[in-house]
N, C-alpha and C positions, 0 to 999 in steps of 0.2 A: 247622570244615570249610569255612565260607564263605570264609575267607581263602585256603585252598588252592584252592578252586574258582575264585575270582577270578584268582589268579595263573596258573592253567592257561588260562583264557580269554584272557588277555593274551599268552600265549606264541606265538612264531611257528612252533613245532613241537610237536605233541602226539602222544605215543605211546599207542596204544589196543590193547587185547587183552582176552581173556576166558578163563577156565578153569573147569572143572566142579568141583563139590563136592556134598556131600549134606547136606540139612537135614531132620532127623527121618526119615532113611532115603530121602528123595526127591531126585531129581536137581535141582540148582540151579546157578547160575553166579555167579562173582565177576568183575565188570568192572573194568578199570583204565584210568584216564587219567592220564598222568604226563609229567614232564620230568626233566631231570637234577637239578632242585632241589625238585620237589614230587611227591607221590603221592596219588592219590585212588582208593580201593577201595570198591566197593559190591556187595552181594549182590542177586540178583534171581532169581525163578523162571524167567525167560525168558532165552534167549541172544540173541535178535534185537532188532529195532528198538524193540519195545515197552519192553524193558529200558533201552536207551540213551536213549530219549525220557523215560522215567520218572525216570531218574537226573538228566537235565537238562543235562549239560555239552555233549554233542555237538550238540544242536540249536542252541546259541548260539555254537559255535566257528567262527571265520572264518579261521584260519591254515592251516597244512599238517598234515594228519592222516597219521601213519605207521602202517601196519597190514599185515596178511598177506593182504589181498584178500578176507576174509570178506564175504559179500554185504551185510551190514548197513551197513558203513561208507561205501561209495560213494553210498549214498542221501542222504548229507548233502552236497548239491551246492553249498552256500554256502561250504564249505571246499575247499581244494585237497588233493590226495592224493599220497602217495608209498608205494611198495610195498617190503616187507621182503625183502632178498635173502638173508638167512640162511634164510628159509623156502624161497626158490627153490633155494638150494644143497642143502637137504635133499631136495627133490623131484628135483633133477637127479642126486643120488647114486643114487637108486632107478632112474632111467632108465639110468644108466651100468652098473649091475649087471645090467640086462636086455640090455645090448649095444648101446645107442644111442650111436654115436660123436659125433653132433651135441651130445649132452648134455655130453660132455667138453669140446667146443669152447666151449659156452656157459659152462660152469664156469670155464674158463681166461679167457674174456672178462671175466666179472664180477669175478674176483679181480684181473685186470690193471687193469681200470677203477678199482677201489677203490684200488689202489696209485697210479695216476696222479693221482687226485683228492687223495689224501693228500700226494703230492709237490708238488702245486700249492696246498697250504694250504687245501683244502676246496672248491675249485671250479675248473673248467677254463674257458679262453677259449671264446668261441662257435665259433671255427674248430676247436678241438680237440674240443669236444663233438660237433660235426657229424661229424667223422671217426670218432669212436667209435660214433655212431649208425649210420653206414653199415655198419660191421662187424657191429653188432647186427642190422640188417635182413638182411644177407647170410646170417648164420648161421641165422636163423629161416626165411628163404625156402627155403634148401636143406633144412632140417629138415622143413618142411612138405611140400615136393615128395617127399622120400624117404618120409615117413610115409604120405602119401596113396596111394603105390603098393604098400604092404605088404599082405599077406594072411595072417591076418586083420588088419583095420584096428586099429592100436594107439590106441584111442579116448582113453585117459587121457593118453598122450604128446602126441597131436595137440591135445587140449583145452588142455594146458599151453602148447604153442607158440602157438596162436591167442590165448590169454589174454595172453601177452607181446607179441604183435603188436598186439592191440587196445588194450592199456594201456601202450604204449611210453612216452608222456609221463610217466606216474606211475612207471614202472620206472626211467627214466633221469633223473629229476628231481635225483638226488644229484650228477649231473655238473656242473650249472650253479649250484645254489643252496647256498651255503656252510652254511646252517643245517640242511640236510636230510642226515641220516646214511645210511649204506649199509644199515642193518638196524634192526629193531625190538627189539633185545636189551634196551633199557631197560625196555620193558613186560614182557618175559619175566622179567627179574630181579626186578621189583617184584611179580610174581605168585608167585615161587618159594616164599615163606613160606606161602602158602595151601596149596600142595601138601605142604609139609613138615608143616604142622599136620594136614592130612587123613591123611597117612601114619602119623603118630604117634597121633593122638586119634580119627580116624574122623569120623563124622557130627556136625554140630551138632544139639542136641536141639530148639532152637527158632530161629526166624528172628531174634529179638531178639539171641540170642547171636552169630549170624553178623554181624549189623549192628555189634554192639559190637566184635567181633574186627576187622572191616574198618576201623572208625574208629581203633582203637588202632594197627593196622598202618600206616594212612595217616599218622598223627602221628609214630610212631617212625621210619618211613622218611624222612619229610620232615625231621625233626630230624637224622637221620644224614647226609642229603645236605647239610645246612647245617653239618656238622661240629660239632654241639652235643653236649654231654654229655647223654645221653638221660635218665639217672636224675635229674639236677639239673633238667633242663627239665620233666620230667613232674611233679616236685614243685612247681615254680612254677605249672604249669597247674592242678594240683589245688588249689593255694592261691588260685586265682582270676585268675592272670595270663592275658592273651590270647596266642594263639599268634603273632600278628604281632610283639608286643613281645619274646617269647622268641626268635623267629628273628632279630630285628634287634639284640638285645643283643650287646655285644662281650665 
């Protein structure tokens, strides 16, 4: 796992997320740090900063951290941050269903900005990025004004708008930086098998079983991302070969 950890620390973008599971009937969490090439899963009793500090990757990471704005991640101030818009689009869908017209405008903006970035091969010029920023600001300013005049005050929607205003740089980082994606789907995909396992088998009986599962899933996921034959590669690892040699073998 040290090889995977080192590769993640050297990456310019790191996807992070967490999901719940049960260990011996008690609530616990699996944390993921990943890229398109490497996956690191680790269980912990805590969801917050104690867990990510104990796991040890995030305190040393200095690139761009992609996440869903969960309060733990911004505390790592030595990294830069980018926000997941798939998460925002899910929240916006709920506001649209409640009749908020500004939410439809923001949804249209985000999807159009994504298309514009893709058309420019991953990043916009500074002039184009500023133009998109002005539209972003205008949508949120009008939304804030509208929401603040409503009775009763729609606190959840207003908090969402203020969050996007406060964290504008992180929300729009994908416009300028080619290595920053639009969403955190990589982390969500790498956590999916944890939920599949829980749905099929239920709780882990002991923490060591959860740790073993996370190590195995981390290795299998990393092998798959490197387009390696998983069975043959696992046989080599069990025979004593190191994972870096297995990953680099042609």
